[in-house]
N, CA, C and O atoms as a DFTB+ gen file, in Angstrom:
764 C
 N C O
     1  1     -24.941       4.828      -6.215
     2  2     -23.969       4.304      -5.266
     3  2     -23.350       3.047      -5.864
     4  3     -24.024       2.285      -6.556
     5  1     -22.091       2.837      -5.600
     6  2     -21.354       1.713      -6.166
     7  2     -21.008       0.656      -5.125
     8  3     -19.854       0.235      -5.039
     9  1     -21.985       0.219      -4.332
    10  2     -21.786      -0.833      -3.324
    11  2     -20.772      -0.461      -2.251
    12  3     -20.127      -1.346      -1.688
    13  1     -20.620       0.796      -1.961
    14  2     -19.716       1.197      -0.874
    15  2     -20.476       1.055       0.426
    16  3     -21.623       1.488       0.537
    17  1     -19.835       0.449       1.407
    18  2     -20.385       0.377       2.747
    19  2     -19.236       0.359       3.731
    20  3     -18.071       0.402       3.336
    21  1     -19.555       0.297       4.994
    22  2     -18.509       0.361       6.008
    23  2     -17.602      -0.869       5.977
    24  3     -16.453      -0.792       6.413
    25  1     -18.096      -2.003       5.469
    26  2     -17.240      -3.197       5.337
    27  2     -16.141      -2.987       4.299
    28  3     -15.091      -3.627       4.350
    29  1     -16.398      -2.084       3.364
    30  2     -15.404      -1.859       2.304
    31  2     -14.120      -1.249       2.856
    32  3     -13.061      -1.388       2.244
    33  1     -14.198      -0.581       3.998
    34  2     -12.991      -0.022       4.619
    35  2     -12.058      -1.163       5.009
    36  3     -10.868      -1.137       4.694
    37  1     -12.600      -2.155       5.689
    38  2     -11.790      -3.304       6.128
    39  2     -11.268      -4.083       4.922
    40  3     -10.111      -4.504       4.910
    41  1     -12.105      -4.276       3.916
    42  2     -11.675      -4.978       2.705
    43  2     -10.525      -4.244       2.021
    44  3      -9.542      -4.857       1.606
    45  1     -10.664      -2.916       1.909
    46  2      -9.617      -2.112       1.282
    47  2      -8.314      -2.179       2.055
    48  3      -7.238      -2.251       1.462
    49  1      -8.407      -2.156       3.374
    50  2      -7.203      -2.248       4.204
    51  2      -6.520      -3.599       4.006
    52  3      -5.295      -3.672       3.904
    53  1      -7.317      -4.667       3.952
    54  2      -6.764      -6.011       3.710
    55  2      -6.092      -6.085       2.338
    56  3      -5.010      -6.656       2.202
    57  1      -6.729      -5.514       1.337
    58  2      -6.168      -5.512      -0.021
    59  2      -4.817      -4.798      -0.015
    60  3      -3.849      -5.286      -0.598
    61  1      -4.755      -3.646       0.642
    62  2      -3.503      -2.871       0.689
    63  2      -2.407      -3.619       1.446
    64  3      -1.234      -3.546       1.078
    65  1      -2.784      -4.332       2.494
    66  2      -1.798      -5.081       3.278
    67  2      -1.236      -6.275       2.504
    68  3      -0.090      -6.672       2.714
    69  1      -2.039      -6.839       1.617
    70  2      -1.621      -8.033       0.880
    71  2      -0.986      -7.724      -0.471
    72  3      -0.237      -8.544      -1.003
    73  1      -1.275      -6.553      -1.029
    74  2      -0.842      -6.258      -2.390
    75  2      -0.052      -4.946      -2.428
    76  3      -0.624      -3.878      -2.209
    77  1       1.254      -5.013      -2.703
    78  2       2.088      -3.795      -2.711
    79  2       1.614      -2.733      -3.708
    80  3       1.764      -1.538      -3.455
    81  1       1.048      -3.159      -4.830
    82  2       0.555      -2.194      -5.812
    83  2      -0.543      -1.323      -5.195
    84  3      -0.494      -0.096      -5.278
    85  1      -1.521      -1.967      -4.581
    86  2      -2.622      -1.221      -3.983
    87  2      -2.156      -0.423      -2.763
    88  3      -2.691       0.649      -2.479
    89  1      -1.179      -0.937      -2.057
    90  2      -0.633      -0.200      -0.923
    91  2       0.008       1.105      -1.397
    92  3      -0.202       2.160      -0.799
    93  1       0.789       1.025      -2.473
    94  2       1.406       2.231      -3.043
    95  2       0.331       3.156      -3.597
    96  3       0.403       4.372      -3.421
    97  1      -0.660       2.586      -4.261
    98  2      -1.761       3.399      -4.792
    99  2      -2.480       4.130      -3.661
   100  3      -2.842       5.297      -3.813
   101  1      -2.688       3.465      -2.543
   102  2      -3.369       4.123      -1.420
   103  2      -2.554       5.294      -0.889
   104  3      -3.116       6.325      -0.519
   105  1      -1.234       5.143      -0.849
   106  2      -0.370       6.231      -0.409
   107  2      -0.460       7.414      -1.375
   108  3      -0.567       8.565      -0.950
   109  1      -0.416       7.125      -2.659
   110  2      -0.511       8.184      -3.666
   111  2      -1.856       8.902      -3.584
   112  3      -1.925      10.124      -3.711
   113  1      -2.915       8.138      -3.372
   114  2      -4.243       8.740      -3.264
   115  2      -4.355       9.608      -2.017
   116  3      -5.021      10.644      -2.029
   117  1      -3.707       9.183      -0.953
   118  2      -3.724       9.964       0.284
   119  2      -3.147      11.361       0.024
   120  3      -3.717      12.365       0.450
   121  1      -2.015      11.412      -0.675
   122  2      -1.416      12.706      -0.996
   123  2      -2.309      13.507      -1.921
   124  3      -2.408      14.727      -1.796
   125  1      -2.959      12.823      -2.850
   126  2      -3.843      13.514      -3.783
   127  2      -5.022      14.140      -3.039
   128  3      -5.356      15.303      -3.268
   129  1      -5.656      13.367      -2.144
   130  2      -6.844      13.861      -1.456
   131  2      -6.518      14.897      -0.396
   132  3      -7.313      15.804      -0.147
   133  1      -5.359      14.772       0.227
   134  2      -4.958      15.779       1.206
   135  2      -4.694      17.102       0.493
   136  3      -4.851      18.177       1.072
   137  1      -4.290      17.007      -0.773
   138  2      -4.059      18.185      -1.609
   139  2      -2.959      19.073      -1.036
   140  3      -3.130      20.281      -0.871
   141  1      -1.845      18.451      -0.742
   142  2      -0.701      19.201      -0.224
   143  2      -0.069      19.993      -1.357
   144  3       0.227      19.447      -2.420
   145  1       0.131      21.260      -1.127
   146  2       0.730      22.111      -2.153
   147  2       2.212      21.827      -2.330
   148  3       2.775      22.102      -3.390
   149  1       2.846      21.280      -1.303
   150  2       4.279      21.015      -1.371
   151  2       4.619      19.816      -2.246
   152  3       5.758      19.675      -2.689
   153  1       3.637      18.947      -2.499
   154  2       3.923      17.730      -3.260
   155  2       3.018      17.663      -4.477
   156  3       1.796      17.769      -4.367
   157  1       3.629      17.486      -5.629
   158  2       2.887      17.304      -6.868
   159  2       2.660      15.808      -7.036
   160  3       3.616      15.033      -7.068
   161  1       1.402      15.402      -7.144
   162  2       1.072      13.968      -7.205
   163  2       1.736      13.297      -8.405
   164  3       2.157      12.145      -8.308
   165  1       1.835      14.001      -9.535
   166  2       2.489      13.398     -10.710
   167  2       3.957      13.131     -10.421
   168  3       4.487      12.081     -10.784
   169  1       4.610      14.079      -9.769
   170  2       6.012      13.874      -9.414
   171  2       6.159      12.696      -8.466
   172  3       7.081      11.891      -8.598
   173  1       5.246      12.602      -7.510
   174  2       5.301      11.504      -6.546
   175  2       5.122      10.155      -7.239
   176  3       5.829       9.196      -6.930
   177  1       4.181      10.084      -8.171
   178  2       3.968       8.830      -8.910
   179  2       5.209       8.501      -9.736
   180  3       5.613       7.340      -9.803
   181  1       5.810       9.494     -10.356
   182  2       7.030       9.256     -11.138
   183  2       8.136       8.697     -10.248
   184  3       8.891       7.810     -10.647
   185  1       8.213       9.235      -9.036
   186  2       9.291       8.836      -8.132
   187  2       9.155       7.387      -7.654
   188  3      10.160       6.722      -7.403
   189  1       7.935       6.902      -7.528
   190  2       7.764       5.542      -6.999
   191  2       7.682       4.481      -8.096
   192  3       7.650       3.288      -7.797
   193  1       7.647       4.899      -9.346
   194  2       7.551       3.922     -10.433
   195  2       8.915       3.667     -11.054
   196  3       9.789       4.534     -11.071
   197  1       9.069       2.455     -11.563
   198  2      10.357       2.045     -12.123
   199  2      10.394       2.145     -13.649
   200  3      11.468       2.180     -14.249
   201  1       9.226       2.189     -14.263
   202  2       9.197       2.214     -15.724
   203  2       8.047       3.092     -16.210
   204  3       7.149       3.455     -15.451
   205  1       8.104       3.418     -17.496
   206  2       7.033       4.208     -18.096
   207  2       5.699       3.484     -17.997
   208  3       4.666       4.097     -17.725
   209  1       5.732       2.175     -18.220
   210  2       4.491       1.394     -18.181
   211  2       3.881       1.411     -16.781
   212  3       2.672       1.585     -16.627
   213  1       4.713       1.232     -15.774
   214  2       4.224       1.245     -14.402
   215  2       3.643       2.621     -14.056
   216  3       2.621       2.719     -13.376
   217  1       4.295       3.666     -14.526
   218  2       3.814       5.027     -14.328
   219  2       2.420       5.182     -14.938
   220  3       1.517       5.727     -14.302
   221  1       2.250       4.706     -16.159
   222  2       0.955       4.804     -16.833
   223  2      -0.126       4.026     -16.080
   224  3      -1.265       4.480     -15.975
   225  1       0.238       2.854     -15.558
   226  2      -0.733       2.041     -14.814
   227  2      -1.205       2.793     -13.574
   228  3      -2.401       2.835     -13.287
   229  1      -0.264       3.388     -12.840
   230  2      -0.652       4.156     -11.657
   231  2      -1.538       5.336     -12.038
   232  3      -2.489       5.653     -11.324
   233  1      -1.235       5.983     -13.147
   234  2      -2.056       7.111     -13.583
   235  2      -3.472       6.658     -13.935
   236  3      -4.442       7.349     -13.622
   237  1      -3.591       5.509     -14.579
   238  2      -4.912       4.955     -14.914
   239  2      -5.707       4.728     -13.634
   240  3      -6.855       5.160     -13.525
   241  1      -5.100       4.056     -12.677
   242  2      -5.804       3.730     -11.432
   243  2      -6.075       4.980     -10.584
   244  3      -7.105       5.071      -9.917
   245  1      -5.148       5.936     -10.617
   246  2      -5.372       7.186      -9.872
   247  2      -6.579       7.910     -10.453
   248  3      -7.429       8.392      -9.703
   249  1      -6.668       7.994     -11.778
   250  2      -7.798       8.670     -12.425
   251  2      -9.112       7.944     -12.143
   252  3     -10.138       8.580     -11.906
   253  1      -9.079       6.624     -12.169
   254  2     -10.269       5.835     -11.866
   255  2     -10.690       6.068     -10.413
   256  3     -11.876       6.235     -10.129
   257  1      -9.735       6.079      -9.506
   258  2     -10.029       6.291      -8.089
   259  2     -10.656       7.668      -7.854
   260  3     -11.596       7.799      -7.070
   261  1     -10.140       8.680      -8.526
   262  2     -10.676      10.032      -8.372
   263  2     -12.125      10.078      -8.863
   264  3     -12.975      10.696      -8.222
   265  1     -12.408       9.435      -9.986
   266  2     -13.785       9.382     -10.488
   267  2     -14.699       8.670      -9.489
   268  3     -15.813       9.126      -9.228
   269  1     -14.230       7.559      -8.936
   270  2     -15.040       6.830      -7.947
   271  2     -15.314       7.707      -6.720
   272  3     -16.408       7.684      -6.156
   273  1     -14.320       8.463      -6.329
   274  2     -14.511       9.352      -5.181
   275  2     -15.623      10.360      -5.477
   276  3     -16.529      10.543      -4.664
   277  1     -15.553      11.012      -6.635
   278  2     -16.553      12.028      -6.948
   279  2     -17.941      11.423      -7.179
   280  3     -18.948      12.076      -6.906
   281  1     -18.005      10.191      -7.676
   282  2     -19.287       9.522      -7.838
   283  2     -19.932       9.219      -6.487
   284  3     -21.157       9.163      -6.382
   285  1     -19.113       9.025      -5.457
   286  2     -19.614       8.630      -4.143
   287  2     -19.359       9.689      -3.067
   288  3     -19.413       9.398      -1.872
   289  1     -19.085      10.904      -3.499
   290  2     -18.712      11.966      -2.560
   291  2     -19.801      12.210      -1.508
   292  3     -19.489      12.414      -0.334
   293  1     -21.052      12.191      -1.912
   294  2     -22.143      12.415      -0.959
   295  2     -22.139      11.355       0.145
   296  3     -22.363      11.662       1.316
   297  1     -21.884      10.111      -0.242
   298  2     -21.834       9.030       0.747
   299  2     -20.694       9.277       1.735
   300  3     -20.884       9.183       2.947
   301  1     -19.509       9.592       1.209
   302  2     -18.353       9.819       2.084
   303  2     -18.602      10.995       3.021
   304  3     -18.261      10.931       4.202
   305  1     -19.192      12.063       2.505
   306  2     -19.462      13.232       3.339
   307  2     -20.517      12.936       4.400
   308  3     -20.433      13.439       5.521
   309  1     -21.509      12.120       4.048
   310  2     -22.572      11.809       5.008
   311  2     -22.062      10.945       6.156
   312  3     -22.610      10.994       7.257
   313  1     -21.036      10.166       5.914
   314  2     -20.482       9.292       6.954
   315  2     -19.363       9.965       7.746
   316  3     -18.881       9.403       8.730
   317  1     -18.948      11.156       7.333
   318  2     -17.832      11.878       7.963
   319  2     -16.659      10.927       8.159
   320  3     -16.239      10.650       9.282
   321  1     -16.143      10.437       7.043
   322  2     -15.057       9.455       7.058
   323  2     -13.699      10.143       6.993
   324  3     -13.569      11.236       6.442
   325  1     -12.697       9.494       7.560
   326  2     -11.323       9.998       7.465
   327  2     -10.816       9.761       6.050
   328  3     -11.384       8.965       5.302
   329  1      -9.743      10.457       5.688
   330  2      -9.158      10.254       4.361
   331  2      -8.749       8.790       4.176
   332  3      -8.958       8.205       3.113
   333  1      -8.179       8.224       5.200
   334  2      -7.712       6.845       5.106
   335  2      -8.880       5.890       4.856
   336  3      -8.773       4.987       4.027
   337  1      -9.997       6.084       5.569
   338  2     -11.172       5.231       5.370
   339  2     -11.747       5.410       3.968
   340  3     -12.173       4.442       3.338
   341  1     -11.756       6.634       3.489
   342  2     -12.251       6.897       2.131
   343  2     -11.376       6.160       1.118
   344  3     -11.880       5.528       0.189
   345  1     -10.067       6.249       1.308
   346  2      -9.146       5.610       0.362
   347  2      -9.288       4.098       0.408
   348  3      -9.296       3.451      -0.639
   349  1      -9.400       3.520       1.604
   350  2      -9.598       2.070       1.698
   351  2     -10.902       1.658       1.017
   352  3     -10.954       0.619       0.358
   353  1     -11.949       2.458       1.170
   354  2     -13.227       2.161       0.499
   355  2     -13.070       2.205      -1.013
   356  3     -13.598       1.352      -1.727
   357  1     -12.342       3.202      -1.493
   358  2     -12.132       3.334      -2.939
   359  2     -11.288       2.172      -3.463
   360  3     -11.583       1.624      -4.525
   361  1     -10.251       1.796      -2.733
   362  2      -9.401       0.666      -3.144
   363  2     -10.251      -0.604      -3.225
   364  3     -10.137      -1.373      -4.180
   365  1     -11.094      -0.817      -2.226
   366  2     -11.977      -1.986      -2.236
   367  2     -12.891      -1.972      -3.461
   368  3     -13.086      -2.991      -4.123
   369  1     -13.439      -0.808      -3.743
   370  2     -14.338      -0.670      -4.893
   371  2     -13.597      -0.881      -6.214
   372  3     -14.121      -1.526      -7.123
   373  1     -12.391      -0.345      -6.322
   374  2     -11.591      -0.534      -7.540
   375  2     -11.351      -2.015      -7.780
   376  3     -11.586      -2.523      -8.877
   377  1     -10.883      -2.703      -6.749
   378  2     -10.560      -4.138      -6.883
   379  2     -11.817      -4.943      -7.216
   380  3     -11.804      -5.801      -8.098
   381  1     -12.892      -4.653      -6.500
   382  2     -14.150      -5.366      -6.733
   383  2     -14.650      -5.162      -8.163
   384  3     -15.006      -6.123      -8.845
   385  1     -14.674      -3.908      -8.613
   386  2     -15.150      -3.604      -9.969
   387  2     -14.234      -4.215     -11.028
   388  3     -14.703      -4.738     -12.038
   389  1     -12.927      -4.144     -10.790
   390  2     -11.975      -4.690     -11.756
   391  2     -12.074      -6.213     -11.829
   392  3     -11.981      -6.787     -12.914
   393  1     -12.261      -6.866     -10.693
   394  2     -12.408      -8.328     -10.693
   395  2     -13.665      -8.763     -11.441
   396  3     -13.676      -9.814     -12.082
   397  1     -14.716      -7.963     -11.359
   398  2     -15.966      -8.278     -12.048
   399  2     -15.836      -8.027     -13.545
   400  3     -16.291      -8.828     -14.361
   401  1     -15.199      -6.887     -13.901
   402  2     -15.112      -6.503     -15.309
   403  2     -13.795      -5.763     -15.550
   404  3     -13.637      -4.613     -15.141
   405  1     -12.861      -6.428     -16.213
   406  2     -11.555      -5.816     -16.481
   407  2     -11.657      -4.584     -17.389
   408  3     -10.735      -3.769     -17.429
   409  1     -12.752      -4.447     -18.104
   410  2     -12.903      -3.322     -19.026
   411  2     -13.310      -2.033     -18.313
   412  3     -13.430      -0.984     -18.946
   413  1     -13.522      -2.110     -16.994
   414  2     -13.959      -0.940     -16.247
   415  2     -12.920       0.189     -16.301
   416  3     -13.269       1.361     -16.161
   417  1     -11.666      -0.160     -16.500
   418  2     -10.620       0.880     -16.574
   419  2     -10.302       1.286     -18.011
   420  3      -9.428       2.123     -18.237
   421  1     -10.992       0.710     -18.969
   422  2     -10.735       1.019     -20.379
   423  2     -10.797       2.505     -20.712
   424  3      -9.916       2.994     -21.419
   425  1     -11.802       3.249     -20.233
   426  2     -11.825       4.683     -20.564
   427  2     -10.600       5.437     -20.034
   428  3     -10.155       6.415     -20.635
   429  1     -10.074       4.979     -18.923
   430  2      -8.920       5.641     -18.320
   431  2      -7.642       5.290     -19.078
   432  3      -6.729       6.107     -19.198
   433  1      -7.598       4.070     -19.581
   434  2      -6.467       3.660     -20.418
   435  2      -6.476       4.477     -21.703
   436  3      -5.436       4.964     -22.147
   437  1      -7.657       4.623     -22.295
   438  2      -7.789       5.408     -23.520
   439  2      -7.342       6.848     -23.291
   440  3      -6.642       7.428     -24.121
   441  1      -7.747       7.411     -22.175
   442  2      -7.359       8.781     -21.847
   443  2      -5.845       8.913     -21.724
   444  3      -5.262       9.884     -22.207
   445  1      -5.216       7.949     -21.083
   446  2      -3.757       7.965     -20.932
   447  2      -3.099       7.793     -22.302
   448  3      -2.109       8.458     -22.608
   449  1      -3.647       6.902     -23.121
   450  2      -3.095       6.665     -24.459
   451  2      -3.154       7.928     -25.320
   452  3      -2.229       8.216     -26.079
   453  1      -4.253       8.679     -25.194
   454  2      -4.391       9.892     -25.988
   455  2      -3.360      10.950     -25.612
   456  3      -2.952      11.751     -26.454
   457  1      -2.944      10.953     -24.365
   458  2      -1.975      11.939     -23.882
   459  2      -0.617      11.310     -23.602
   460  3       0.186      11.857     -22.846
   461  1      -0.371      10.173     -24.207
   462  2       0.820       9.387     -23.891
   463  2       2.122      10.129     -24.167
   464  3       3.040      10.081     -23.348
   465  1       2.219      10.811     -25.300
   466  2       3.476      11.496     -25.640
   467  2       3.857      12.527     -24.578
   468  3       5.001      12.575     -24.125
   469  1       2.901      13.333     -24.196
   470  2       3.177      14.345     -23.175
   471  2       3.476      13.688     -21.829
   472  3       4.367      14.125     -21.100
   473  1       2.734      12.650     -21.511
   474  2       2.927      11.925     -20.252
   475  2       4.324      11.324     -20.176
   476  3       5.012      11.455     -19.164
   477  1       4.737      10.666     -21.252
   478  2       6.055      10.017     -21.281
   479  2       7.171      11.067     -21.264
   480  3       8.205      10.878     -20.624
   481  1       6.947      12.168     -21.971
   482  2       7.951      13.244     -21.968
   483  2       8.167      13.757     -20.539
   484  3       9.301      13.921     -20.089
   485  1       7.073      14.002     -19.850
   486  2       7.171      14.459     -18.459
   487  2       7.822      13.403     -17.573
   488  3       8.638      13.716     -16.707
   489  1       7.449      12.157     -17.804
   490  2       8.014      11.061     -17.007
   491  2       9.532      11.009     -17.194
   492  3      10.276      10.959     -16.215
   493  1       9.988      11.021     -18.441
   494  2      11.426      10.937     -18.724
   495  2      12.187      12.142     -18.180
   496  3      13.299      12.006     -17.670
   497  1      11.579      13.320     -18.291
   498  2      12.236      14.516     -17.776
   499  2      12.474      14.390     -16.269
   500  3      13.572      14.653     -15.777
   501  1      11.446      13.990     -15.559
   502  2      11.582      13.854     -14.101
   503  2      12.577      12.754     -13.756
   504  3      13.410      12.933     -12.868
   505  1      12.503      11.634     -14.437
   506  2      13.392      10.509     -14.118
   507  2      14.858      10.863     -14.363
   508  3      15.734      10.396     -13.634
   509  1      15.134      11.675     -15.372
   510  2      16.539      12.007     -15.659
   511  2      17.060      13.139     -14.782
   512  3      18.273      13.284     -14.632
   513  1      16.176      13.942     -14.200
   514  2      16.642      15.081     -13.407
   515  2      16.454      14.892     -11.911
   516  3      16.866      15.749     -11.128
   517  1      15.855      13.815     -11.505
   518  2      15.525      13.655     -10.096
   519  2      16.003      12.311      -9.589
   520  3      15.785      11.287     -10.237
   521  1      16.636      12.304      -8.462
   522  2      16.976      11.045      -7.808
   523  2      16.473      11.118      -6.386
   524  3      16.539      12.167      -5.745
   525  1      15.973      10.007      -5.895
   526  2      15.420       9.984      -4.550
   527  2      16.558      10.108      -3.549
   528  3      17.541       9.370      -3.612
   529  1      16.413      11.037      -2.641
   530  2      17.426      11.265      -1.633
   531  2      16.817      10.981      -0.270
   532  3      15.596      10.974      -0.109
   533  1      17.676      10.749       0.701
   534  2      17.220      10.499       2.061
   535  2      16.380      11.664       2.556
   536  3      15.388      11.471       3.259
   537  1      16.782      12.873       2.187
   538  2      16.038      14.062       2.596
   539  2      14.594      13.995       2.110
   540  3      13.674      14.325       2.858
   541  1      14.388      13.572       0.868
   542  2      13.042      13.479       0.318
   543  2      12.246      12.363       0.994
   544  3      11.045      12.507       1.222
   545  1      12.908      11.258       1.311
   546  2      12.226      10.185       2.023
   547  2      11.802      10.657       3.405
   548  3      10.723      10.309       3.884
   549  1      12.654      11.450       4.041
   550  2      12.297      12.013       5.349
   551  2      11.093      12.943       5.231
   552  3      10.232      12.974       6.111
   553  1      11.043      13.698       4.136
   554  2       9.907      14.594       3.912
   555  2       8.615      13.797       3.742
   556  3       7.569      14.186       4.261
   557  1       8.688      12.683       3.015
   558  2       7.508      11.838       2.828
   559  2       7.068      11.261       4.173
   560  3       5.875      11.224       4.472
   561  1       8.016      10.818       4.974
   562  2       7.693      10.290       6.306
   563  2       7.057      11.372       7.163
   564  3       6.067      11.133       7.855
   565  1       7.633      12.553       7.109
   566  2       7.081      13.681       7.866
   567  2       5.682      14.031       7.379
   568  3       4.805      14.357       8.180
   569  1       5.472      13.964       6.068
   570  2       4.155      14.243       5.512
   571  2       3.134      13.223       6.004
   572  3       1.998      13.583       6.313
   573  1       3.528      11.958       6.078
   574  2       2.636      10.933       6.633
   575  2       2.253      11.276       8.061
   576  3       1.093      11.141       8.451
   577  1       3.236      11.722       8.842
   578  2       2.967      12.089      10.231
   579  2       2.012      13.287      10.291
   580  3       1.113      13.325      11.131
   581  1       2.205      14.253       9.408
   582  2       1.329      15.424       9.349
   583  2      -0.095      15.003       9.011
   584  3      -1.054      15.506       9.596
   585  1      -0.227      14.082       8.069
   586  2      -1.561      13.583       7.695
   587  2      -2.233      12.936       8.897
   588  3      -3.418      13.165       9.140
   589  1      -1.497      12.137       9.644
   590  2      -2.057      11.500      10.836
   591  2      -2.503      12.545      11.860
   592  3      -3.563      12.412      12.472
   593  1      -1.687      13.581      12.039
   594  2      -2.049      14.641      12.985
   595  2      -3.312      15.381      12.533
   596  3      -4.171      15.708      13.351
   597  1      -3.418      15.641      11.231
   598  2      -4.618      16.301      10.713
   599  2      -5.859      15.442      10.911
   600  3      -6.927      15.948      11.258
   601  1      -5.711      14.138      10.688
   602  2      -6.824      13.210      10.911
   603  2      -7.238      13.236      12.382
   604  3      -8.427      13.280      12.699
   605  1      -6.257      13.208      13.267
   606  2      -6.518      13.221      14.709
   607  2      -7.185      14.536      15.106
   608  3      -8.123      14.542      15.902
   609  1      -6.702      15.646      14.554
   610  2      -7.285      16.958      14.850
   611  2      -8.743      17.011      14.405
   612  3      -9.585      17.594      15.088
   613  1      -9.034      16.407      13.270
   614  2     -10.407      16.391      12.754
   615  2     -11.320      15.644      13.721
   616  3     -12.443      16.075      13.981
   617  1     -10.834      14.524      14.250
   618  2     -11.618      13.736      15.207
   619  2     -11.847      14.547      16.478
   620  3     -12.965      14.590      16.991
   621  1     -10.782      15.200      16.997
   622  2     -10.921      15.996      18.216
   623  2     -11.837      17.196      17.998
   624  3     -12.583      17.587      18.895
   625  1     -11.777      17.771      16.812
   626  2     -12.641      18.906      16.508
   627  2     -14.110      18.496      16.542
   628  3     -14.954      19.211      17.082
   629  1     -14.403      17.329      15.955
   630  2     -15.774      16.838      15.962
   631  2     -16.229      16.539      17.395
   632  3     -17.365      16.835      17.765
   633  1     -15.345      15.957      18.185
   634  2     -15.672      15.639      19.579
   635  2     -15.869      16.933      20.372
   636  3     -16.755      17.013      21.223
   637  1     -15.046      17.940      20.095
   638  2     -15.160      19.224      20.774
   639  2     -16.516      19.873      20.501
   640  3     -17.162      20.385      21.416
   641  1     -16.935      19.850      19.263
   642  2     -18.230      20.428      18.887
   643  2     -19.355      19.700      19.614
   644  3     -20.272      20.328      20.142
   645  1     -19.278      18.391      19.636
   646  2     -20.302      17.581      20.296
   647  2     -20.331      17.873      21.802
   648  3     -21.403      18.034      22.384
   649  1     -19.144      17.941      22.432
   650  2     -19.073      18.214      23.869
   651  2     -19.569      19.623      24.197
   652  3     -20.237      19.828      25.210
   653  1     -19.241      20.594      23.338
   654  2     -19.700      21.964      23.558
   655  2     -21.218      22.027      23.502
   656  3     -21.843      22.683      24.335
   657  1     -21.821      21.345      22.519
   658  2     -23.280      21.334      22.402
   659  2     -23.921      20.671      23.614
   660  3     -24.945      21.141      24.109
   661  1     -23.329      19.589      24.093
   662  2     -23.847      18.895      25.267
   663  2     -23.742      19.788      26.505
   664  3     -24.685      19.875      27.291
   665  1     -22.589      20.454      26.678
   666  2     -22.387      21.343      27.830
   667  2     -23.380      22.500      27.802
   668  3     -23.952      22.851      28.835
   669  1     -23.590      23.094      26.632
   670  2     -24.536      24.201      26.514
   671  2     -25.962      23.749      26.810
   672  3     -26.733      24.479      27.432
   673  1     -26.299      22.580      26.376
   674  2     -27.626      22.021      26.642
   675  2     -27.827      21.807      28.141
   676  3     -28.875      22.149      28.688
   677  1     -26.820      21.242      28.798
   678  2     -26.912      21.019      30.241
   679  2     -26.957      22.356      30.992
   680  3     -27.698      22.501      31.965
   681  1     -26.178      23.310      30.547
   682  2     -26.180      24.632      31.167
   683  2     -27.545      25.292      31.022
   684  3     -28.038      25.912      31.964
   685  1     -28.147      25.166      29.865
   686  2     -29.483      25.719      29.627
   687  2     -30.502      25.068      30.556
   688  3     -31.334      25.753      31.150
   689  1     -30.435      23.740      30.680
   690  2     -31.362      23.028      31.566
   691  2     -31.161      23.445      33.017
   692  3     -32.131      23.632      33.753
   693  1     -29.913      23.589      33.427
   694  2     -29.606      24.023      34.786
   695  2     -30.121      25.438      35.020
   696  3     -30.694      25.732      36.068
   697  1     -29.915      26.304      34.046
   698  2     -30.405      27.679      34.119
   699  2     -31.927      27.692      34.284
   700  3     -32.456      28.437      35.109
   701  1     -32.618      26.883      33.513
   702  2     -34.077      26.805      33.600
   703  2     -34.528      26.314      34.969
   704  3     -35.514      26.811      35.514
   705  1     -33.811      25.338      35.528
   706  2     -34.203      24.816      36.841
   707  2     -33.996      25.892      37.920
   708  3     -34.785      25.970      38.862
   709  1     -32.941      26.725      37.798
   710  2     -32.742      27.833      38.739
   711  2     -33.874      28.854      38.609
   712  3     -34.406      29.329      39.613
   713  1     -34.232      29.184      37.391
   714  2     -35.311      30.152      37.172
   715  2     -36.616      29.666      37.770
   716  3     -37.358      30.459      38.348
   717  1     -36.913      28.380      37.645
   718  2     -38.158      27.824      38.195
   719  2     -38.135      27.889      39.721
   720  3     -39.141      28.227      40.344
   721  1     -36.989      27.565      40.323
   722  2     -36.919      27.593      41.787
   723  2     -37.003      29.027      42.305
   724  3     -37.590      29.261      43.361
   725  1     -36.430      29.985      41.586
   726  2     -36.511      31.395      41.983
   727  2     -37.948      31.885      41.857
   728  3     -38.439      32.606      42.726
   729  1     -38.625      31.494      40.773
   730  2     -40.019      31.883      40.579
   731  2     -40.873      31.317      41.709
   732  3     -41.733      32.015      42.246
   733  1     -40.641      30.055      42.073
   734  2     -41.431      29.432      43.162
   735  2     -41.166      30.158      44.480
   736  3     -42.092      30.379      45.260
   737  1     -39.915      30.530      44.735
   738  2     -39.571      31.251      45.970
   739  2     -40.231      32.611      45.987
   740  3     -40.752      33.032      47.019
   741  1     -40.219      33.303      44.868
   742  2     -40.861      34.633      44.781
   743  2     -42.354      34.542      45.016
   744  3     -42.930      35.431      45.644
   745  1     -42.979      33.518      44.541
   746  2     -44.425      33.333      44.715
   747  2     -44.703      33.110      46.208
   748  3     -45.676      33.656      46.728
   749  1     -43.888      32.334      46.901
   750  2     -44.075      32.062      48.330
   751  2     -43.935      33.349      49.135
   752  3     -44.688      33.568      50.084
   753  1     -42.967      34.215      48.763
   754  2     -42.770      35.479      49.476
   755  2     -43.967      36.417      49.285
   756  3     -44.310      37.187      50.182
   757  1     -44.586      36.345      48.131
   758  2     -45.721      37.198      47.847
   759  2     -46.936      36.802      48.677
   760  3     -47.764      37.647      49.016
   761  1     -47.040      35.535      48.999
   762  2     -48.194      35.060      49.754
   763  2     -48.015      35.514      51.154
   764  3     -48.862      35.240      52.005
């Protein structure tokens, strides 16, 4: 475990609110973890970056974040956390680890450097053929709304399961109490 706890959610949210880089990274990670087929995360990162260097930086941090997620997947699953809470926890962990040791992202930088030619080629191709349009911004806004609805549905689904189990338990207890009273009545009639 990498020092993830429930306080890291609040820390990650504060980091995102204060730092536009981490705020954008959290948005990109949200799309990555939701795994929407309509949006390619690489295309999305290309669209929000202004330069090749900025694109590479986001790719480094995205790769690091994904590794942190898989290293702590059991923890996230055991807490039944929302995507947003998971991302805030990861952002907190990234910032904390990076502040302690700047070399923590070195393997990810090396990986990007090894594939730099292909990465830059893809970046330039997208940048020259794609311009952000109002329609695409509306799609991103709509996607955010869809993510919120999915998160809400997940919460209601969990509550529904819990309520169903409680109702069935109460029904079983009520059924048992009826059976006992019927048995007692039958015994009295026999006497």
